[in-house]
N, C-alpha and C positions, 0 to 999 in steps of 0.2 A: 732472648734467639729471635728476633725480629723480621730474620729475612727463610721464609720457610721451605721444603722442599717441595711444598704443595704451590705456594706461588713461581718458581721456577721451573718445577714439571708438572700443571697441574692433568697432564694423563696420565701417567703415575701410580695405580692406585693397586698394584702387587709390587712386591723388593722383598729380597732377603736381609738378613740384619743381625748383630751378634750383640745379643745381650750382654752390656759391659758391670752393672750391678742390678742383684734381685734384693725382694724383702718379698715376705707374706703378700702374693695379690696383688703384686705389683713389679715394673722392670723398667730398665733401663736402657735404652738399644745404641748403638750410637750410628744411626741417624734412621730418620720416621718420613716417611710420604704424609701422615695426618696434619688435621690440621687441628688446634689445640680447644679450638670456641673464641669466644671472648667477643664484647663491643656487641653482645646482645641478637648475638650464633653460637649453636650449639657446635660441638666440635666432633668429628669425624669418630664415628666405631669401626673393629672392624676382628679378624680370626685372626688369630696369630698360632703357626702352624707350629709342631716342635715334633722330635723321632715320639715322643707316644702319643701325642694325635694332636686337637685344636683346644684352644682357648679364646675366649671372644674379648677383643681390648672397648669397656664399655667405655671411657672416656681418658682424658691426661689431664696429671694436676703437675704443677712447676711450684716447683721448693722455690724457697728464699736464693738458692743458688743458682738458676736459672735452668736448673734440670727438669727434662720432663718425664716423669715417672706415670709409664704407661697404667691404667690400672684394668683387672682382669676380672673374667666374670666372679672368679673362686677367690676369695678375701683370702683363703691359703695356701694355694698354688706357689711354688717354688719353683721357677723356669732358669735355666742357664744354657749356654753353648749359641747353635747358631740357628736360628728361622726365619720361616716365610710369613711376611705382614703381606692382608688384604684386605685395600678398604672395602668398605662398603658402597659401591659405585652408583648405587640409587639412589641413597639416603644422601651419599655429600652433590651428584645433580639434582635431586627438589631443593635444600637449602643452597645452592645457587644459581640455582633459576631462581627461588623469594628475592633470596640478597639482593638479586640483581635488578629483580623490578621495585625489590622497594627504594634500592634507588632511584629508578626513573622517579618514583612514586614522589620521594624528597624533593628531587628534580623542578617535578609540576608544583609544587605545592611551593616552593620556593621563590618561584615565578609567582605563580599567581595571586600569594598572598608577602610581596617585596619581603624575601630576604626573610620569611619565619624561619628560624633552626628547632633539631628534633632533639627532642628532651628525653625519648628516652627509645626502644627500640627492642622487638624480640624476633626471631627469624627459631620457627618449629619443623618438625623431620616429619609433622601430618601435616602439608600443604596450607598451612597458615601461617600467618604471624600478625604483627601490628608495629604504626610508628606512631610515637607519642608527639607533639608539636607544639611552640609555643605561642596558641593563639586564643585568644579573648574573644569577644564580639563577633562573631564568624554566622555566615547562614552556613548549615549543615548540609543544604542541599550544593553546594557551591565544591564542598567538596570529594561528595559522591557522585558528581556531576566527573570527574577527574579521571574516572571506570575507562572512559572511551578515550580519550587519549594515550590512555595508558595501553589498554588493550592496542593503540592505533599503531602506533611504536614496537609492541610484542609481534605485529604484524608486517611490519614493514622489514623486519632480519635487521635490525642496528646494529654494525660492529662492533664489540667491549674490547678494550685492548688497558695495557697497565704499565704504569708508567711513577720512575722516582723523582721528586722533586729534592733540593734541598731545604732545611729548615727556614733560610732567611726568604725563601721564594716563598714557603708552605704558611710563614708568615705576615706576610708584603697580598696576599693573594686572597682576596674575598670568596667567600663558600668554596673555598677549599676544604675547609674545614667547618662542616654542618652539625656537627653536637654540641651543644651548649653550654654542656661541662665537660666534658671528653676527648680525647684525641687519638689512637690507633698508637702503638711504639713505636717510632723511631729508628731505621736499623743502623748495628753497632758506628759509624761515620755518619749518621745523623741525617737520616735522607726519611721519608716519606712515603709509600709506596700509592702511587694515585692509582683511581680505577674511571676508564675514560670510554661512558658510553657517545657515539662519536658523532657530536653534535649537539649531545641535551644536555649530557652530563659530565661534569669534572671534580670526583673528588676523594679526599682520602682513606683508607680502607685497608684494614688485614685481613678480608673473607676471602674466602672460594669464591668465583663468580662463573658467569658462563662468557664465551666467545660471541653468542651473539642472542638477540634476544629472540630471535624464533624456537631455540631451542626449552622455551619456556611455554607453559599453556597462556592461555587466557586466565584473567585475574579477575576476581568481580571484588567489588568493598561490601564490604556485607556488614559493618557497623559502623557509627561514628558516635562515640562515649563520650561527656564531657568528664573531667577527670580534673577537677579544680579550677578557679577565677582562670587560670592561663592554660589548659592544657588540654587538649582535644585529641585523642587514641582513635587511629583508623584501625580497622581490624578487616585482611583485607584473607582470601584464598583464593587455592588454585579453581578456575571453572571445568578443570578439563585435566584430562589424563597428559603425565610428562612424558615430552616425547625423550627417545632414546638416542 
């Protein structure tokens, strides 16, 4: 399942569903608006409303058959029937903002350092994130200086959109896949989802994102770390509250 409901309906944060299979501490739903996580992004969390009360969905486990098991906060809970799924919207917005602006940071590094690729990333729900880049000898002050153009792009309110491209186009377009080792999963018909920050960045990604950069708070570059001979880690965080 590489086309998620949260891609098609990003504003859908509450919906009814039916439990199609259950086990202690987990349920399969007939459909779900949660993002499962992956590629350095944490998955969504949510409340699961039932006739007997509420349980918290703490994450998603995808089994060998591609089925999404929604993990519950009580490992012994057994749930069936109709339920109400309420995604944690504040958490989704935080992660989407950090993820979108990590794409912008990626684009700035890609341009500044001749097509440098990403070697790792992590987006957290506490307003922080990190990106690792395949960089060896480099003045770390050049990386710190990227905070100014990054925040200018936030202030300018640049539109963010998504599209899908064929596998052939993704293979032949330089810079569309920016990771040194992994790429987002294709759709069942072999296409890749592409996130477009208008005039700034265009790259394949399966995560959740903003629709405009102004929905992000300003960001600060907090620390540059040397992680091996050919790796620089940029740690960044929100420098203000997340807009609602």
